[in-house]
C-alpha positions, -999 to 999 in steps of 0.1 A, spaced: 452 115 447 442 152 452 459 165 480 448 202 477 440 230 458 412 262 464 403 271 433 375 261 411 385 246 374 348 253 364 353 293 372 386 304 380 384 336 398 405 366 389 431 357 420 436 325 410 445 333 374 470 357 392 483 333 411 488 309 383 508 334 362 526 342 393 533 300 400 544 300 361 569 329 366 581 316 397 585 278 387 601 294 352 626 315 369 637 285 394 641 265 366 666 292 349 681 294 380 689 259 382 702 257 347 728 284 355 741 267 389 741 232 370 765 249 342 789 257 369 790 222 377 789 208 343 822 228 333 835 210 365 829 181 358 834 182 322 873 190 332 876 158 350 857 134 332 859 148 294 869 114 278 834 103 281 817 130 266 835 115 234 818 82 236 794 90 210 772 58 215 738 59 201 720 30 212 718 23 250 707 -4 276 705 6 313 694 -22 341 668 -11 365 666 -23 400 703 -29 404 702 -62 382 728 -85 377 746 -72 348 768 -102 340 735 -117 332 727 -96 309 757 -95 292 751 -123 270 719 -109 252 729 -76 239 720 -72 207 742 -57 182 748 -19 178 741 -18 214 760 -11 247 751 -20 283 757 5 308 774 -14 339 767 1 369 793 15 390 817 -8 406 808 -35 386 839 -58 381 830 -69 348 840 -66 313 825 -70 281 828 -54 244 796 -43 246 794 -26 282 804 9 294 813 17 331 795 41 343 813 66 365 785 79 385 807 83 416 822 115 403 786 129 397 776 117 433 803 134 446 796 165 426 760 163 441 773 159 475 793 192 470 768 210 452 736 201 472 726 232 480 717 240 439 696 210 439 659 207 451 658 167 449 666 141 471 700 120 462 682 87 462 657 104 433 690 120 416 708 86 415 681 73 393 688 103 367 726 98 369 729 67 345 705 81 320 724 114 322 755 97 317 743 77 284 724 112 272 761 128 275 775 98 256 756 103 224 724 85 233 695 85 204 679 60 221 673 44 256 659 11 267 655 8 302 655 -29 310 646 -52 340 653 -81 317 679 -108 331 676 -135 308 659 -128 273 669 -91 267 674 -98 232 637 -105 226 625 -83 250 640 -52 229 626 -71 194 594 -65 208 598 -28 221 608 -20 186 575 -17 165 586 -24 129 584 8 107 566 7 70 580 38 49 561 62 64 564 55 98 549 33 125 516 13 115 494 0 145 467 -4 165 451 31 183 431 30 215 409 58 215 383 49 245 381 69 275 414 55 296 434 22 291 449 6 323 474 -18 329 441 -39 340 422 -33 310 407 -54 285 437 -49 262 461 -75 277 438 -91 298 408 -117 287 374 -105 299 349 -134 304 317 -110 298 313 -85 268 310 -49 279 284 -31 279 300 0 266 308 8 227 327 -24 214 346 -8 190 376 13 208 404 7 186 407 20 149 443 13 124 465 44 119 490 49 99 526 70 102 530 71 139 562 83 159 559 63 191 588 84 211 580 61 243 571 25 243 565 9 275 571 -33 280 550 -52 305 555 -83 316 547 -113 343 513 -95 355 486 -116 364 452 -112 378 423 -128 392 394 -138 369 365 -155 395 345 -169 368 373 -191 359 387 -195 395 424 -196 378 452 -170 377 449 -147 339 485 -137 324 490 -110 301 484 -124 265 522 -121 252 505 -122 213 482 -95 219 494 -66 197 508 -33 208 486 -3 216 490 32 208 477 66 221 476 99 207 462 114 236 463 106 275 453 70 280 477 50 299 473 46 336 512 38 345 525 30 379 555 13 372 582 15 346 608 -15 348 611 -20 309 608 9 281 622 24 251 626 62 248 640 77 216 655 108 218 633 132 208 612 117 242 639 115 263 625 143 283 596 120 292 617 94 313 611 116 337 586 91 347 608 65 353 622 83 384 587 90 403 583 66 430 557 41 416 518 43 429 490 65 420 512 99 415 537 76 388 502 71 368 497 106 369 528 120 359 526 91 326 494 110 315 517 144 318 540 124 297 515 114 274 498 147 270 528 164 262 535 139 231 504 153 215 528 186 214 553 167 196 526 151 170 539 118 190 522 86 206 528 66 234 524 26 233 522 -1 253 534 -39 243 539 -74 265 570 -84 265 582 -122 268 581 -135 304 610 -160 310 599 -195 319 594 -197 355 600 -160 364 576 -143 393 546 -128 380 537 -97 395 500 -87 403 485 -58 384 486 -23 404 451 -14 416 439 13 390 431 49 396 404 56 420 368 72 409 381 102 426 413 104 409 395 98 374 393 135 366 429 140 360 424 121 325 402 152 321 424 177 328 454 169 309 432 160 278 416 195 281 446 216 291 459 236 266 494 249 258 500 287 248 511 286 209 541 310 218 557 290 247 585 266 239 583 229 247 599 231 282 577 259 291 547 235 283 560 208 303 566 229 333 530 248 331 514 216 327 530 200 356 525 234 380 487 226 371 489 193 384 502 201 418 480 232 418 451 208 417 466 182 440 473 155 420 512 154 421 537 162 452 558 196 453 588 169 459 582 151 425 576 188 410 612 201 422 627 168 409 611 179 372 628 213 372 662 196 382 654 169 353 648 191 326 675 215 337 702 187 338 695 181 301 694 216 292 730 216 303 740 185 290 732 203 252 699 183 248 675 207 232 638 209 237 618 189 213 598 215 185 564 218 189 540 204 159 566 205 133 565 167 124 557 164 83 519 152 74 511 119 66 511 117 29 479 91 33 447 90 49 463 81 86 432 67 102 422 33 85 385 32 82 367 4 100 355 -9 136 383 -29 156 373 -48 184 402 -65 203 399 -93 231 432 -111 238 435 -149 240 430 -167 274 461 -169 294 459 -192 324 486 -194 348 496 -229 350 473 -242 321 473 -242 281 475 -212 264 444 -202 248 420 -229 267 414 -232 304 429 -259 313 408 -291 316 412 -307 351 381 -334 341 370 -345 310 349 -319 294 327 -316 258 352 -302 232 322 -293 207 294 -284 223 280 -255 197 286 -287 169 271 -313 190 239 -298 191 237 -303 151 243 -342 151 228 -351 184 200 -370 164 227 -387 143 237 -421 144 274 -424 155 303 -434 126 318 -469 134 358 -467 131 364 -433 143 368 -415 175 335 -402 187 341 -367 188 313 -359 213 323 -378 248 344 -358 271 381 -358 267 410 -343 286 428 -325 262 464 -326 260 482 -308 288 512 -304 264 498 -283 241 501 -307 210 485 -276 191 516 -267 167 500 -235 156 500 -213 183 525 -194 170 500 -181 136 471 -160 139 442 -171 120 424 -144 99 385 -158 88 365 -137 67 333 -135 63 321 -118 29 282 -114 39 279 -102 75 245 -121 79 261 -153 86 281 -138 116 261 -164 137 283 -192 121 314 -178 145 299 -200 173 307 -231 156 339 -220 140 351 -215 174 344 -246 180 368 -261 154 394 -235 157 402 -222 191 414 -253 203 445 -245 179 448 -207 175 453 -184 201 447 -156 182 417 -153 156 408 -125 142 371 -126 124 366 -100 95 334 -88 73 316 -56 67 292 -41 90 305 -37 125 267 -30 129 257 -61 125 286 -80 143 276 -61 173 243 -72 176 255 -108 172 286 -101 195 260 -88 224 241 -120 219 269 -145 223 284 -130 256 318 -142 243 346 -118 234 358 -120 199 386 -98 177 370 -86 151 380 -64 120 355 -43 98 361 -40 61 343 -23 34 312 -41 21 328 -52 -13 313 -83 -20 345 -99 -6 364 -89 -38 391 -72 -16 391 -98 11 430 -97 14 424 -62 29 413 -83 63 445 -99 64 464 -65 55 445 -48 87 453 -78 110 491 -76 95 488 -38 106 479 -45 139 512 -65 144 502 -92 167 531 -113 188 533 -143 163 549 -158 136 529 -150 105 489 -153 96 468 -171 75 439 -161 62 410 -188 55 375 -179 39 343 -189 60 339 -220 36 375 -232 39 380 -265 61 412 -260 75 430 -294 85 451 -276 111 466 -310 123 489 -310 91 503 -274 94 529 -276 118 561 -286 98 556 -258 71 579 -231 71 570 -201 90 591 -172 74 577 -183 39 547 -174 20 519 -203 16 497 -208 -11 477 -232 -37 495 -253 -60 479 -234 -89 498 -200 -101 489 -184 -136 507 -154 -150 489 -128 -175 497 -95 -192 478 -63 -176 468 -53 -211 451 -87 -216 417 -82 -228 404 -118 -221 419 -141 -191 409 -175 -188 388 -188 -160 409 -214 -137 376 -232 -125 370 -247 -160 389 -267 -182 378 -252 -217 383 -212 -228 359 -190 -207 368 -157 -198 374 -150 -164 347 -126 -152 363 -108 -122 385 -89 -150 357 -75 -169 329 -70 -141 316 -39 -133 336 -19 -160 367 -38 -152 367 -19 -117 382 -49 -99 402 -62 -126 419 -42 -159 415 -8 -145 422 -15 -109 454 -28 -121 462 -3 -146 456 23 -116 481 3 -95 508 3 -116 502 41 -120 505 44 -83 534 24 -85 547 49 -109 542 83 -89 556 64 -55 589 55 -74 592 91 -86 585 111 -59 579 88 -26 601 89 4 638 71 1 623 39 16 590 38 -3 610 41 -37 628 12 -26 602 -8 -16 582 -3 -49 616 -8 -68 624 -40 -51 589 -50 -59 585 -47 -98 621 -60 -101 609 -91 -79 576 -97 -98 592 -92 -132 619 -119 -123 592 -147 -112 566 -135 -140 591 -133 -172 582 -98 -181 576 -61 -166 539 -59 -172 529 -94 -163 509 -104 -128 497 -137 -111 461 -152 -105 445 -177 -92 420 -189 -60 432 -172 -31 405 -186 -2 433 -196 18 470 -181 18 496 -174 46 520 -141 50 551 -144 75 553 -117 97 587 -113 84 574 -95 54 552 -72 73 566 -43 63 562 -47 23 530 -65 29 514 -36 44 527 -9 23 525 -27 -10 490 -47 -1 476 -12 8 483 -1 -28 459 -30 -44 432 -24 -17 430 12 -28 428 6 -62 399 -26 -58 423 -51 -70 403 -84 -71 414 -106 -42 427 -139 -66 443 -115 -84 463 -90 -53 473 -122 -35 497 -139 -57 507 -110 -72 517 -95 -39 536 -129 -31 556 -133 -64 565 -91 -60 581 -99 -26 598 -131 -25 608 -158 -51 583 -179 -67 606 -207 -58 605 -197 -21 564 -199 -18 555 -231 -4 525 -249 -22 499 -260 4 484 -296 -7 444 -290 -10 412 -290 -30 392 -267 -53 362 -276 -60 341 -259 -89 306 -261 -101 295 -297 -107 324 -315 -88 306 -298 -58 282 -322 -56 294 -351 -40 324 -332 -20 328 -359 7 345 -380 -22 369 -355 -27 383 -351 11 416 -360 22 425 -354 62 462 -354 51 454 -325 26 459 -290 44 428 -276 33 391 -285 14 372 -256 -2 343 -253 -5 323 -264 31 302 -239 43 294 -236 81 258 -227 70 254 -262 61 260 -274 90 218 -270 97 212 -295 72 214 -332 83 239 -347 55 265 -319 58 268 -317 94 271 -358 98 302 -350 72 316 -322 97 307 -343 128 322 -376 117 346 -368 91 367 -339 106 359 -335 142 374 -372 149 407 -357 136 408 -331 158 401 -352 187 430 -381 177 455 -351 172 445 -331 204 434 -353 230 455 -364 256 467 -403 250 452 -401 216 471 -401 180 458 -396 147 450 -430 135 436 -460 118 400 -448 107 417 -425 80 410 -452 51 374 -447 59 374 -413 61 370 -413 19 339 -427 17 305 -416 5 284 -399 31 249 -420 32 
């Protein structure tokens, strides 16, 4: 939204440079004058209302849009104070009355000192009141019914060295981008626009709610995916046009200015201004989807920046602040540049001067530039991540477009069974059906992490989608060699989420789930299965979400043992992962883990030392000895989101030291929670000759079955088992008007 600007940014002339320096000097002098004049106002105001400066309340909630504070009062979380607007005739134990009437009077008396309108200044007043009252964190909230759950989403969980999450490093990210909205067609641009970051420091997290847009191919309104993970940026990416819900940390209070700008295209420019200045603090900004109350109105997604204004991204990303300037100087300098290039108005720039001056006179110390301690580990997790959210349709079932008329449920798998005789006594899976409009899937609160040990079989995903997408909103496929996945991805023309992991023959496949947990989806937990596990999803609904899930077999061994018993055979046989490749994945790997834990326990941060101490104590309690660990087959397991912090921190230690999957997973579980709390799943593991007649061992009431490899579907007898043993259960579970029924007794016969 360029308004003017006479100097070329390619080759600035000497006159332009002189003008730039003069403008900077004038702006700085004007800012200092405002500080001096406001100090006089503050002295007068403090003498009248000195009691409020002694509030010493660190966590504030400030309603926006003059919401009904009475509705919000029931949802105030412990430790927070709600700032009641002036004149509110309400009383509650976690509320403070705003005295902005006096400040407004001061504004009227001294308006010759202010260069911003009373309307803009009135938006600043509640925030200034909270800062004066000792605020360390401020939440702006437009919420009227689920304040507590919304605030939980705004606070991103920390692991011991800072926030871990998903960083977007593409060119630009807008409210109408693919991060929160499903896209029906795969983009031609490079697909890997995300990576995992450690040790992040988000000073400003913006919450989005109830936005929708049209998607032509579906002819439905698509709403934001509430389970999508938060996304962070360490350089300017977000085009934000409206701020209704946000969390600000004290070091980032200066950035609250973006909430005082009129919504519209200029607000997006100011959001980029704030994001660029975050870089001077080695900090990040974040976006997260908030819960949308039942029946709440859905606002249309604002229009993106027009093409002529996209150059503002280039300006803020290439701008540099001289090393010798303090932070407020940088803020004013960048704002002045945006004004001279016509991206922001003089009215907004003047309001910025007032805002920074007000902060100054309240004793808010400008943050120090580039003072954060370096990350003790490699801050970026190697590997490509492709993120596409689940399809969420207004008025329909989450995860799938609503079926208005009967449709085929398994189009990909049906192609493998089209020439086979139907099986008597079970539901025909290939008839058209209408899925239950109530959404009978009981696992939509979980994320499914599905791993591939070999990148050559990515084309099986199309069949796995038929099996699992009806149950899970979030499916994260995981495997080696992103370049191979990209080839498959571009051919299928359907968006999937994918995480690349190192090509380690699947020996550290738990890295898949650890990376998925780092992304921080809005789910109850994460269920990982190998691609050769049949998941009887209809049997999982009642299993507790706040406990680990594992198979029934758990074995204990000492990390000093030379030979471990292979759990796949009944007679004494050495378990090969313990000694293969010079003990790289077994004995040596566990020795390195103990060394790492010892080092962290001595020299790590307080939080890291406490995490390690708790882990070792719990592991000893569950195993009976400080040198013991657990091992067993781990092709299926579940990690609750409540253990996210400890799993990320500890799991990464096991991954870095190459600990084999079947050692790492059960050991981590038993070091985080009591063994008696681990849910033991009913299921079947078949090994060696027992696999020859696998249908005889399958039971529909079990939770899982291993192995059944999806690649077998190209062989007639294996395809028959999938099509007429497995799919009928899904039909009976999910189709409108049907129930899991009668044919179970015939499910256990041999395949002909």
